[in-house]
C-alpha positions as CSV (number, residue, x, y, z in Angstrom):
1,M,-18.9,17.3,7.7
2,T,-21.2,19.7,5.9
3,H,-21.7,20.4,2.3
4,A,-23.4,23.2,0.3
5,P,-27.0,22.1,-1.1
6,Y,-27.6,21.1,-4.3
7,P,-26.4,22.4,-7.3
8,L,-23.5,24.6,-5.6
9,A,-22.2,21.0,-4.3
10,R,-22.2,18.5,-7.5
11,P,-20.6,15.9,-6.3
12,R,-20.2,14.1,-10.2
13,R,-17.6,17.3,-10.6
14,L,-15.0,14.7,-8.9
15,R,-16.6,12.0,-10.9
16,Q,-16.3,13.0,-14.3
17,S,-12.7,12.1,-15.6
18,A,-9.8,9.6,-14.3
19,A,-7.4,12.3,-13.7
20,I,-9.9,14.0,-11.3
21,R,-10.6,10.4,-9.7
22,S,-7.1,9.6,-9.3
23,M,-6.6,12.7,-7.2
24,V,-9.3,12.3,-4.7
25,S,-8.9,8.3,-4.2
26,Q,-8.6,7.6,-0.6
27,N,-7.4,4.4,-0.6
28,V,-4.6,2.9,-2.9
29,L,-3.5,-0.5,-3.1
30,T,0.2,-1.5,-4.3
31,P,1.7,-4.6,-4.7
32,A,3.5,-3.8,-1.0
33,D,0.2,-4.6,0.2
34,F,0.5,-8.5,-0.6
35,I,2.1,-11.5,1.6
36,W,1.5,-14.2,-1.8
37,P,0.9,-17.9,0.6
38,I,2.4,-20.8,-1.3
39,F,2.2,-24.4,-0.9
40,V,5.2,-27.0,-1.0
41,M,6.2,-30.2,-1.9
42,D,8.1,-33.2,-1.8
43,G,9.8,-34.2,-5.1
44,T,11.8,-32.3,-7.4
45,D,11.5,-29.8,-10.1
46,A,7.7,-30.4,-10.6
47,V,4.5,-28.8,-9.4
48,E,1.1,-30.0,-8.9
49,A,-2.3,-28.0,-9.2
50,V,-4.7,-27.5,-6.6
51,P,-8.4,-28.6,-8.1
52,S,-10.3,-26.7,-5.8
53,M,-8.1,-23.6,-6.4
54,P,-7.6,-23.2,-10.1
55,G,-4.2,-21.2,-10.7
56,V,-2.8,-22.3,-7.4
57,V,-0.1,-25.0,-7.3
58,R,2.1,-27.4,-4.5
59,R,5.3,-27.1,-5.8
60,T,8.6,-28.6,-4.9
61,V,11.2,-26.8,-2.6
62,D,13.4,-26.8,-5.7
63,R,11.1,-24.4,-7.4
64,V,10.5,-21.8,-4.6
65,G,13.3,-19.6,-5.0
66,A,11.9,-18.9,-8.7
67,A,8.6,-17.7,-6.9
68,A,10.6,-15.4,-4.8
69,K,12.2,-13.8,-7.8
70,E,9.1,-13.7,-9.0
71,A,7.6,-12.0,-6.0
72,R,10.5,-9.4,-5.8
73,S,10.3,-8.6,-9.8
74,L,6.6,-7.7,-8.9
75,G,7.0,-5.7,-5.9
76,I,5.4,-8.4,-3.4
77,P,8.0,-8.0,-0.4
78,A,6.4,-11.4,1.2
79,I,5.8,-14.8,0.6
80,C,4.4,-17.5,3.2
81,I,5.1,-21.0,3.2
82,F,2.5,-23.7,3.9
83,P,3.7,-27.5,3.7
84,Y,1.9,-30.5,2.0
85,T,3.5,-33.5,4.4
86,D,3.3,-36.5,3.4
87,P,0.7,-38.5,5.3
88,A,3.5,-41.1,6.6
89,L,4.8,-38.3,8.2
90,K,1.7,-37.3,10.2
91,T,1.6,-39.0,13.7
92,E,0.0,-38.2,17.0
93,G,3.2,-36.7,18.4
94,C,3.8,-34.2,15.6
95,E,7.3,-34.7,15.5
96,E,7.7,-33.5,11.8
97,A,6.9,-30.2,13.1
98,W,10.2,-29.2,14.3
99,N,12.2,-31.2,12.1
100,P,14.8,-28.7,11.2
101,D,14.7,-30.6,7.1
102,N,10.9,-30.6,7.4
103,L,9.7,-28.8,4.1
104,S,8.8,-25.5,5.6
105,N,12.4,-25.2,7.1
106,R,13.9,-26.5,3.7
107,A,11.7,-24.1,1.7
108,I,12.7,-20.8,3.9
109,R,16.1,-21.7,3.3
110,E,16.1,-21.8,-0.3
111,I,14.3,-18.8,-0.4
112,K,16.5,-16.8,1.9
113,N,19.3,-18.1,-0.6
114,A,17.9,-17.6,-3.4
115,C,16.5,-13.9,-2.7
116,P,17.4,-12.7,0.8
117,E,15.5,-9.5,0.0
118,I,11.8,-11.2,0.2
119,A,10.4,-11.7,3.6
120,V,9.8,-15.1,4.7
121,M,7.0,-16.0,6.5
122,T,5.8,-19.2,8.3
123,D,2.6,-21.2,9.3
124,I,3.2,-22.1,13.0
125,A,0.2,-24.8,14.0
126,L,0.6,-28.8,14.3
127,D,-2.6,-29.5,11.7
128,P,-0.2,-30.4,8.9
129,Y,1.8,-32.7,10.7
130,N,-1.3,-34.3,13.0
131,I,-2.5,-37.4,11.9
132,N,-5.9,-36.1,13.8
133,G,-5.6,-32.7,10.8
134,H,-6.0,-30.4,14.3
135,D,-4.1,-28.0,15.3
136,G,-3.3,-29.1,18.6
137,F,-2.3,-32.3,20.1
138,V,-5.8,-34.4,20.8
139,E,-6.2,-36.5,23.8
140,N,-9.4,-38.0,25.0
141,G,-11.2,-35.6,22.3
142,E,-9.7,-32.5,23.5
143,I,-7.5,-30.7,21.9
144,V,-4.9,-29.9,24.6
145,N,-3.8,-26.3,25.2
146,D,-0.6,-26.2,27.4
147,R,0.7,-29.6,26.1
148,T,0.3,-28.0,22.1
149,V,2.1,-24.5,23.3
150,D,5.3,-26.0,24.0
151,A,5.2,-27.9,20.6
152,L,4.5,-24.8,18.9
153,V,7.3,-23.3,20.6
154,K,9.7,-26.1,19.3
155,M,8.2,-25.2,15.8
156,G,8.8,-21.6,15.9
157,L,12.4,-21.9,16.9
158,A,13.1,-24.0,14.2
159,Q,11.8,-22.0,11.4
160,A,13.8,-19.0,13.4
161,E,16.7,-20.7,12.9
162,A,16.2,-21.9,9.6
163,G,16.0,-18.2,8.6
164,A,12.2,-17.3,8.8
165,D,11.5,-13.3,9.4
166,I,8.0,-13.4,10.4
167,L,5.9,-16.0,12.2
168,G,2.0,-17.0,11.5
169,P,0.8,-18.6,15.0
170,S,-2.7,-20.1,13.3
171,D,-3.0,-22.3,16.3
172,M,-5.4,-20.1,18.5
173,M,-4.1,-21.6,21.3
174,D,-4.3,-19.4,24.6
175,G,-0.9,-18.0,25.8
176,R,1.2,-19.2,22.6
177,I,2.3,-15.6,21.4
178,G,4.3,-14.8,25.1
179,A,5.8,-18.0,25.0
180,L,6.8,-17.9,21.5
181,R,8.0,-14.2,21.9
182,E,9.9,-15.3,25.2
183,A,11.6,-18.1,23.3
184,M,12.7,-16.0,20.7
185,E,14.6,-13.3,22.9
186,S,15.9,-15.9,25.3
187,E,17.2,-18.0,22.2
188,G,19.0,-14.8,20.3
189,H,15.8,-14.7,17.8
190,Q,15.3,-10.7,19.1
191,N,14.4,-9.4,15.5
192,V,12.0,-12.1,14.1
193,T,8.6,-10.4,13.8
194,I,5.3,-12.1,15.1
195,L,2.2,-12.2,13.0
196,S,-0.5,-13.1,15.0
197,Y,-3.7,-14.6,13.3
198,A,-5.1,-13.5,16.7
199,A,-8.7,-13.4,15.4
200,K,-9.0,-16.4,13.1
201,Y,-12.7,-17.9,12.8
202,A,-14.0,-21.7,12.8
203,S,-15.0,-20.8,8.9
204,A,-16.4,-22.8,6.7
205,F,-14.3,-20.7,3.7
206,Y,-10.8,-22.5,4.8
207,G,-12.1,-26.0,2.6
208,P,-10.2,-25.2,-0.6
209,F,-6.8,-24.6,1.4
210,R,-7.2,-27.8,3.3
211,D,-7.3,-29.3,0.0
212,A,-4.3,-28.0,-0.7
213,V,-2.4,-29.0,2.2
214,G,-3.7,-32.8,2.5
215,A,-5.7,-31.9,5.7
216,S,-9.0,-32.3,4.7
217,G,-9.2,-36.2,5.2
218,A,-7.4,-36.0,8.4
219,L,-9.5,-33.7,10.4
220,T,-11.6,-35.3,13.2
221,G,-14.7,-33.3,14.3
222,D,-14.2,-29.7,14.2
223,K,-12.1,-26.7,15.5
224,K,-14.7,-24.8,17.1
225,T,-13.3,-25.6,20.6
226,Y,-10.7,-22.9,19.5
227,Q,-11.0,-20.6,16.6
228,M,-13.5,-17.9,17.2
229,D,-17.5,-18.3,16.8
230,P,-18.4,-15.9,13.9
231,A,-21.4,-14.5,15.6
232,N,-18.5,-12.7,18.0
233,G,-16.9,-9.6,17.3
234,D,-15.9,-7.9,20.8
235,E,-14.3,-11.2,21.7
236,A,-12.0,-10.4,18.5
237,L,-11.0,-7.1,20.1
238,T,-10.2,-9.4,23.3
239,M,-7.7,-12.0,21.3
240,I,-6.1,-8.9,19.7
241,A,-5.7,-7.0,23.1
242,R,-4.0,-9.9,24.6
243,D,-2.1,-11.3,21.5
244,L,-0.1,-7.4,21.5
245,A,0.2,-7.3,25.1
246,E,2.2,-10.9,24.9
247,G,4.4,-9.4,22.1
248,A,2.8,-9.6,18.8
249,D,4.2,-7.2,16.6
250,M,1.5,-7.3,13.6
251,V,-1.9,-9.1,13.9
252,M,-4.8,-10.8,11.9
253,V,-7.9,-11.1,11.1
254,K,-8.7,-14.6,9.2
255,P,-10.9,-15.3,7.2
256,G,-11.6,-11.7,4.9
257,L,-14.5,-10.6,3.2
258,A,-17.0,-11.8,5.3
259,Y,-15.4,-10.0,8.5
260,L,-14.5,-6.1,6.9
261,D,-16.5,-5.0,10.2
262,I,-13.8,-7.0,12.7
263,C,-10.5,-5.6,10.6
264,W,-12.2,-1.7,11.0
265,R,-12.9,-2.4,14.1
266,V,-9.4,-3.7,15.1
267,K,-7.8,-1.0,13.6
268,E,-9.7,1.5,15.0
269,A,-9.1,0.4,18.4
270,F,-5.4,-0.4,18.6
271,G,-4.0,1.2,15.4
272,A,-1.5,-1.9,15.3
273,P,-0.3,-3.1,11.5
274,T,-3.5,-5.2,10.8
275,F,-3.7,-7.9,8.0
276,A,-6.2,-10.2,6.6
277,Y,-6.1,-13.0,5.0
278,Q,-8.3,-13.4,1.9
279,V,-8.8,-17.1,2.2
280,S,-8.8,-19.9,0.2
281,G,-12.7,-20.1,-0.4
282,E,-13.0,-16.7,-1.4
283,Y,-10.3,-16.9,-3.7
284,A,-12.1,-20.2,-5.1
285,M,-15.6,-18.7,-5.5
286,V,-14.1,-15.6,-7.6
287,Q,-12.1,-17.9,-9.8
288,A,-15.0,-20.2,-10.3
289,A,-17.5,-17.4,-11.3
290,A,-14.9,-15.4,-13.8
291,Q,-14.4,-19.2,-15.3
292,N,-18.1,-19.2,-15.6
293,G,-17.7,-16.0,-17.1
294,W,-20.1,-14.8,-14.7
295,I,-17.7,-11.8,-13.6
296,D,-15.1,-9.8,-15.0
297,H,-12.2,-11.4,-13.1
298,D,-9.9,-9.0,-12.9
299,R,-11.9,-6.1,-11.8
300,V,-13.8,-8.2,-9.0
301,M,-9.9,-9.2,-7.9
302,L,-8.8,-6.0,-7.2
303,E,-11.9,-4.8,-5.9
304,S,-12.2,-7.0,-3.2
305,L,-8.9,-6.2,-2.6
306,M,-9.0,-2.8,-2.2
307,A,-11.8,-3.4,0.4
308,F,-9.1,-4.9,2.8
309,K,-7.4,-1.4,2.4
310,R,-10.7,0.6,2.7
311,A,-11.3,-1.4,5.8
312,G,-8.4,-0.5,7.7
313,C,-6.0,-3.4,6.8
314,D,-2.2,-2.5,6.0
315,G,-1.6,-5.7,4.6
316,I,-3.5,-8.3,2.5
317,L,-2.2,-12.6,2.7
318,T,-4.0,-13.1,-0.8
319,Y,-3.5,-16.1,-3.8
320,F,-4.1,-13.5,-6.0
321,A,-0.8,-11.6,-5.5
322,P,1.1,-12.3,-8.7
323,A,-2.3,-12.1,-11.0
324,A,-3.2,-8.5,-8.8
325,A,0.6,-7.0,-8.8
326,R,0.7,-7.8,-12.7
327,A,-3.3,-6.1,-13.0
328,L,-1.7,-3.1,-11.2
329,A,0.9,-2.9,-13.3
């Protein structure tokens, strides 16, 4: 693109007023871009703060319907459910993961009863149910792939039968998208959408999330044998191509702000619906700095979310969803 030389071209003409700036703005952020992750726990009519994520709570299942109605009132189209599982239910066999009456499946039904127009997304991985804290079964110190995939399929079917709209496999096992898609087709759940955590990195930004779901103390070792190396970019494209070929409808890059280059490359290469997860560590850093008066909370929040849109994302999973929707309004 060529431009006239100064002074014929004065780029500041297009910045001189809010009206003109809005006319030439290249990206627009709206509440419809957000998926709101929420944490659910056992109990009745209660909420519990997550200390490492200021402003985020765990809520009992009977309170998730109200959260769905709040999302609807703010124009947020989807909620993603994460369970805070009772440690007594965590086992080597992870059987609670596909229990039709586990926290996640009860929360799905509660939301669909209270506010059916809200799309419900789930998490598919064994870590909330695994006494070892890993996303897959652990055998002799190894996180095994194929046995884990079989369990993830049972988990996905239980969620689909509970009424989930979007399955979110976050485990990074090989072949799980194809197995889930085949199961959905064969069991009458052809319309269930899969949003694959296709490029999920072994990141240090997940720490507060593990506190929120009670997985921090349980984890033995690390997740580097199945989550991706932060040094790798080309590998992300391989993972995206594989998951799309296996039947994923949408794909995700996780974490978010430190991986905007990956978001851009994925959208440019495939053109598929591309999401990013603004993860717990990103959220906590903004909240902590704002609480100390070091940054302007709302401006930094919205600027960080706009970065995802500029990088090509179609949507963002973010704990800021309600606050950002209110700020945009």
